[in-house]
N, C-alpha and C positions, 0 to 999 in steps of 0.2 A: 504494500500500500504506500503510495508516494506521500511524502510529508506535505501537509497543507501549509501554505504561506499565511502568516499572520500579519496583522497591521504592523507590528514591530519589525518583522522581517522586511516588509516593503519599505518602511522608513529607514531601516539600517542599510538597505541595499541601494538607496537612491539619494545622492547628495543634493541634487536639485530639489527633490521633494522635501528633504529636511530643511533647506533654506526657505522654501515657500511656506512650509508648515510653521517655522519659527516666526516669520513675518506675520502670518495670519493669526497665530496665537497672540502675538503682541498687539495686533490691531484689536482683536476681540476682547482680550483680557486686561490690557493696560490703556491703550490709546482711547478706546471707547468707554472708559471707566469714569469714576469721579475725577480723574485727572483733568478731564475736559472742563469740569466746573472750576477747578483750581487754575486752569489755564485761561479761562475767560476773563475779560476785563481789559484795562488799558495797560500796555507795557510801556515802561519808561524809555525815553530816548536819551542818548548821550552825545554831547558835542565832541567829547574827547575820543569817543569810540570804545573806551575800555571801562566805562561807567564809573570812573573815579570821580567824576563831577556830579554824580547822582546821589541824593540822600533822601531818606524817608523821615518825615517829621512826625514825631509822636508827642504826647503831652509831657514826656520826660526828656525831650531833646531830639536832635537829629541823629540818624543812624546812617553811616556810609552804606551804600548799596551792597558792597562786598560782604558786609556783616549782617545784612537783613535775612532773617529766615523767611523763606517764600511761603511757608504755611506752618500752622501751629501743630502741637502734638495731637489734638483732637482730629484735625483735618488729615494728618498723616495716618492715624489709626483708622479712620473711616476709609481712606484710600486703600490701605493695605487689606482691610476686610473685604472691600469691593473686589480688589484684584484677586484675592484668594478665592472668593465665591465664583468669580467669572472663570478662573483657571480650573476649578473643580468642575464647573458646568461644561467647560470645553473638553476636559478629559472624559467626562461622561459621554459626550457626543463622539469623541475620537475612538473610544473603546466599545461603542455600540457596533456590533457586527455589521449591520446594514448601513446605518447612517455614517459611521466612521469610514467604512470602505468607500462609500460614495464621495465623502469629503476628500479622502486621499486620492481617489481617481480623478476628481475634479482638479486637485492641486497638481497632479502629474501633468495635466494638459494646460493649466492656466496659472499664470502668476497674478495673484489678486492685487498685488501692490508693485507693479513694474517700476514705478518711480523711486521706490525705496532702494537703498543700497542692499546688495546681497550680504547676508550675515557672514562674518569671518569666523573660522574655527578658533577655539581657544587653545592656548598652550596646554599640554597635558598637566593635570593637577589632581590632587586627592579630593574626590567629591564627598568624602565622609565628613568633612568639616562643615 
């Protein structure tokens, strides 16, 4: 009886599929998350180009742009919870025999984000940390 290919086998065997899957996962789980809410609004401009001339004024004084936290602990927590939920939901879809297979088949044929750079492989490292 021949060995049946699994989703993991298909992903492991196809570098282009892994790149497209990585971009699609980031789109679904990070880019379309609460990050969009944190990204909304007016971004400052800098005459110097390096933002050394930009400050944020608070009731307690001015804060140089390089020292400003872009979002607070509660917002960070909400973002991480949203990203974890979206990633779990994505994995549920990916490992569904039918839907996950259809997704992988579609990604083999289509780059959903052709304007995004292709992901680069990381240097080998210990993933147990």
